[in-house]
C-alpha positions in Angstrom: 71.5 -58.0 46.4 73.6 -61.3 46.5 76.2 -62.5 48.6 78.7 -64.0 46.5 80.6 -67.2 47.0 84.1 -66.6 47.8 85.7 -70.2 48.9 88.4 -70.8 46.8 88.9 -68.2 45.7 92.8 -66.7 45.8 92.8 -63.6 48.2 93.8 -61.1 45.9 90.6 -61.1 44.1 88.4 -61.3 46.8 90.2 -58.1 48.1 88.9 -56.5 44.8 85.1 -57.3 45.3 86.1 -56.3 48.8 85.9 -52.6 47.6 83.4 -53.2 45.2 80.7 -54.8 48.0 82.3 -52.1 51.0 79.5 -50.3 50.3 76.7 -52.8 51.1 78.6 -55.9 53.4 80.8 -55.4 55.9 83.6 -57.5 56.1 85.6 -59.3 58.8 88.2 -61.3 58.3 90.1 -64.2 60.0 93.7 -65.3 58.9 95.3 -68.9 59.5 97.7 -71.1 58.7 97.8 -74.5 56.6 98.5 -77.3 59.3 100.7 -78.9 56.9 103.1 -75.7 56.0 106.3 -76.2 57.4 108.0 -73.4 55.3 107.5 -69.5 55.2 104.1 -68.7 53.6 104.1 -66.1 50.2 101.1 -63.4 50.2 100.4 -65.1 46.9 99.3 -68.4 48.0 96.8 -67.4 50.2 93.3 -68.5 49.7 89.5 -67.9 51.2 88.7 -71.2 53.1 85.5 -70.3 54.7 83.1 -68.0 54.8 80.1 -67.2 56.9 77.2 -64.7 55.4 75.4 -62.7 58.9 72.7 -60.2 57.5 75.1 -57.5 56.1 78.0 -58.8 57.4 80.5 -61.6 55.9 83.3 -63.3 57.7 85.6 -65.4 55.7 88.6 -67.2 56.8 91.3 -66.9 54.8 94.6 -69.9 54.8 98.3 -69.3 53.3 99.4 -72.7 51.9 
């Protein structure tokens, strides 16, 4: 199975993919904040900013904007 490219996608949509792909791949999620952010973040403004693939593990970094 091909590893999907998740960069730039809202985390809400990615979490749906994780549920479907959870049987095939292991996921690790790291959370960060945008360095330009001055206000409190909202959960719906979260996107994947980086993806690293290792065998059957996908490590994604998400950032709140």
